[in-house]
N, C-alpha and C positions, 0 to 999 in steps of 0.2 A: 341435041347430038344422038345421032341415030345408033342403030346397033354396030353397024360395021365400023363407024368412027371410033365407039368405043373399044371394041375389038383391038383395033390398030395402036391404042395408047395403053390397054389394060396390060397388066403382067401375066401374059399367057403361059409362062413359064410354070406359074401356080398350077394350072390345070394339067400341064405336063407332069408334074410331081405327084398329083393326085391319081391320074390314070397309071402311072407306074405303081403306086401303092395298090390301086383296085387290081392290077395284074397279078401283083403277089397274092393278095387275099384270095383271087378266081383260082390260082394255082394251087393253094393251100385247101381250098372248100372242093375244088376237083380230087385232090388226092385223098381226101377223107372219104368221099362218097365212092371210090373205086372199090370194087369187090364186095359192095353191099347191096341187097335187095332194095333199098332206098334210091339207087342211082337211076331215076326216071323222070319224066316230067314234072313229077312233085317233089324232086330232092330240092335240097336247100341250094345247091350249085345252079340249077335250072332257075329256080325262083329268084335267086339274087340276080340273074341276068335279065330277068323280066322287071325286076324293081329298077334297073338301069334308066328305062323309059321314062317314068315319072320323076326319076332323081335328075337326068338330064333335063327334063322339062322345067323342074324348079330351079336349077341353076341359070337357064337361060331367062327365066322371068325375073329372078331377083338381080340378075345382071343388068337386064334391060329396062327396069321400071326406074322412073327418075327418082334422083335422091329426094327431091322435095317431097314427095308423096310418100316415101318411107319415113322421113321426118314428120309429116303432116298427121299420119295416122298411127304413129307409134303407141299412142297411150290406147286407142280403140283396140289395136292388135293385142295390147298387153291383158286388156280386161277381156277379151273374148276367148283369149289361151287360158286366163284363169278358169273362167266358167267352163271351159272344154275340159278341165281336170275332173269334173263332176259327171260328165257323159259316162264313163265306165260303171257307174253306179245304176245306171239304166239298164244297161245289158248284162249286168252280172258279174261276179269275179273271174278271173282266169287265173289258175295255179294259186288260188288262195288270195289274189291281190286285185286291187282295182286299178291297174295300169294300162289296160287294153281296151280299146272300142272296137268291136268286130261288127262291121257293115258288110253284107254279101259276102261273108266268106273271107273278107280282107280285114286283117286287124291293124291298128295304128296306136302309138303311144302319145297322147297330147302332151305328156311332160317334155319328149323330145323338142318340139316346138317352142315351148314356153321358154326353153332355156336360152335361145338367141334372141327371142322377143323381149326378153327383160332386158338383155344387153342394148336393143334398140331403144327402148324406153328410158333405160338409164342415161342413155347417151344424149338422148334428146333433152332430159332435164338438166344436165351438166353443161349441155353446151348452151341452152336458153337462158340459165340463170348464172349471172356472174357472182358466184358465192363468194361471201367473205370467208374465205378458207382459213382464216387465222382464229375462227371462233369454231369450237366444236360442235355448236348448235346447228351450224349450218350443213352437218354431214348427217343430222337424223333422218331427213326425208328419204334421201339416197338409201339409207340402212333399212328403214322400214319398207321401202318400195320393194327392196330384195329379199326380206325376210318372209313377207306375207305369202308369196309364191313357194318359197322354198319350205315353209311351214306345211302349206297344203301338199306338197308333192310327199313330203315326209309322212304325212298321214295315210298314203295310198296302200302300203308302206313302198317307199323308194328312197331310202336314206341316202345312196349313191347319188341320184340325180339331184337331190336337195343340195348335197355338198357342191357339185357342180354349177347349180345356179348361184349359189353364194361366191364362187371362186372369182368372176371378174370385178367383184365390188372394190376391194383393195387395190389392183392395177388401174381401174379407171379413177378412183380418188387420186392416187399418186399422180397419175397422168394430167389430170386437170389442175394440180398444185396443192394439194392437201398437205399440212404439216408433217413430217415424219413422226413426229410425237403424238399427233392425233392417230395416225396408222397405228402406232405401238399401242395406243390406249384400245382400239378396235381389237388388235390381235390378242391384248392381254387377257379376257375372259377365256380364250381357247385354251392358251398356255394354262391358266389356272386350274382349269378343268383337267388337262392332261398331267399335270404334275401333283396332282392332288391325290393321286393314288399312292404316292409313296411321302411318306412324312418328311424325309430330309429333301428331297427335291422340292417339295412344296414351300419348305422353309427358306430355301436358298433363292427360289423364285419370289417371294414375298419380299425378302430383303433387296433382291435388285429391281423389283418395281417399285418399292418404296423410296429407293435411292434416284430412280430416274424420274419419279413423280417429283420429288424434293428440289432437286438441282433443275428442274424446268422451271422454276420461278412462275408456277401458274397459282391461281386463285387457291386459297386456303378451302373453299368448298369444293373445289374440284379434286384438289388432292384427297379429302376425306372421303369423298363418293367414290372415287375410283379404288382407293387402297382397301377401304373397307368392303367396297362392292365385291372386289375380286376374293378377297378373304372369305366373305359370305357364301360367293359361288363355289370355292374349294371346298367349304363345310358342306356344301349341299351336293356335292357330286355324288355319294352313295344314291340320293334320290334320283339323280339324272341317269345313274347307271341302271337302276331298277324300273326306270321309264322304257330301257331298250327291250325288246322282244327278246326272248331265249336265245334264238338262232343268232341274234345279231351280237349279244354277249359272248356267245362260244366263238364266234368269228374273232372277236378282239384276243379273248384267250389264248386260242390257238395260234395267234399271231406271236404271242410272247413264249409259247411252248408248243411245237408241233407233235411233239409225242403224247400231249393230253388226249387227244381223240384222233388216232391216226386212220382209224375207219370209218369216222363221222366227219365232223367239221373240219378236221385236218386233211381228209383224205384228197381233195381237189390240189391243194398246194402242193402236197407231198407228190403226187402223181405230175404236177406241172414242174416241179422241181427236177424230177427224174427225167422228165421228156427233154427238157432244157439242156441239163447237164449231159445225157448220153448223146446229144447231137454233135459234140466237139465242135472243132473248127469248121469244119465243111458239112457237117450232117450226115444222117443214115443213107439219104438218098430219096427222091420222090418216090411216094407210095409205098415206102418200107419201114416206116416209123412204127415201132412195136406199140409204143403207149398209145399211139394214135389208131392204129388198124385193129389192135386188139381190145379196143375201147375202154382202156384203163383210165383214159382222160377224160372226164365230163365236161360237157359244155364246150366242146373243141372245136365248133363251128362260130360261137358267140364269143363269150367271156374270155376263153384260152385259147384263141386261135394264133397268139402269140408263141405258146408252148408248142404247137404244131411245127410251125416255121422253124423253131429253134432246134426241134428234134430232127426234121428232114430236111433242112437246109443249111443248119449249123450257125456258128457265131459270126461267120462273116456276111450271112445274109440278114440276121437279126441287126449288127452294127449297121448294115446299109440302111436298112428300113428306119432306124432311129435316126442316122444322119438326114437322111430324107425328111422325116418329120421335123427335125430342128431346123433345117435350111427352110423348109415351108413357114414355120412359125417366126421365124426370126426375119424372114422378108417381109411378113405382114407387118411386124413390129417397125422394121426399117421404112417401110412405106408410110407409116402411121406418122412416123417422125418427121417425114418430109411434106406431108401433107398439109396445105396451108389451111383448110376448112376445118373447124374444131368438131363438127358432129361426125364428120367420116373419119377423121382421126380417132376419135373415142370408140365408134364401132369396129374399126379394125383391131383395136386393142383388146376390145372386149370378145371377139372372135378368136384372136390369136390365143388369149388364156382359155377358153373354152377348148379349144382342141388341145392345147397343152396340158390342161387338168386331165381330160380323158385318157391322154397318152400316159400321164405319170401314174394316174390310178390304176389303169388296167395292167399295165406293166409291171408296176409296183406290187400288184397283189399275185402275179402270176410268179413271182420270185420271193414272195413272203416279207416283203418290206412294208405291205399294207393289208389291213383286213381285206377279205374277199367280198367285193361289191359286184352286183349285175351291171356293170359299165362295159360296153363293147369298145373295140379297138377302131378310131375313124379310118374309113375306106378299105378296111380289111375284114372285119367281123361281118357276118351274117345280121341281117336285120333291115327289114323293108323300110321302116320308119325312118330308122336311123341313117341310112343310107341317103334317103331324100332330103333328111334335116341338113346332112353334112354337106351335100352339094348346093343346098339353099344357102348355108353359110358361106360357101365358097363364091357363089354368085354374088351375094352380099359384100364380101371382101374385095372382090374384083370391082364391083360396082363403085363402091367407096375409095378404091384407089386411083380413080380417074378423075382428075382435077376438072371442075366445071368452068366454062367458059363464062367470064365475066364480062 
């Protein structure tokens, strides 16, 4: 099937949704650049326009490449992507981290590519192996395959991207038919750690966990391992907490109490909430946002561009963007449900999950529902590698949505 035949059957409306989101992002970036000395060929608004060239090239490449090649070279791509995480150590740290590789004045983040390469590799494994999903042991290889790159990314350090890499695991396992009880067991350690900060919440959780495991009528060995394993993990939570860097601990504490450090760790979130709240229903207007143009709002082109849009264009624009994201993600899930081939269906679910995770975390941190993480908003935030990566995922999703002639 050639490129034009694919275009005739692919859901082109996805590309339309994305272009509309891009326009919203460009308007916000243009507004941020107004009246500043940075508004030139080197401004982020102009740079993101230039990044559209490789981004659209990535879209066409991954949309046009035959699915059998994507399937065949999935593991090779995963290995190369993991190896690429070590390239920043050759070029030196940027802003105190080893996330970027700089070549000829152009920087890119290998972790952005690894996010969706992990999805492809996991989709191949789950589609090739008809797992005995009634056995929890069959889930070990997929779990390890996702944990390894997530740990490497967390060590950069880039805890936000590490969480995003883990996000597709549960939806993909559920999509291939994993038992809800096994998925519950996978989520249990996370809940054990979160509830362990409070004696009463941890006690209630352990009672609930023990009840679910007991009535599942599983083997005694499995009951004991999971029950006492989660108790031990909860008791080890102080060690896990101390393993976090000081700024990461502070972000979690500020989530619980913004007044803890209003001029430090809590400053970004306070200014973000102020910007969004002051926008009201229709916003202050293009180019007149005070939080934005007086530079009270940090990282406004990247992590907090959602706050800029909320301040200048108001709740109605914010709602429109969220609805557009929801339509895009749900359309991918619907297409995955209708796709007869197992591998493309899994890739579609994985990519939809990646987009949803980015949206959830980015919007959540701007309104203090989640700790602040350096995660941009798809198709709106400034970021060259991220834009190329998003368009590559879009190309993959549209490619997988086209049924192969048999």
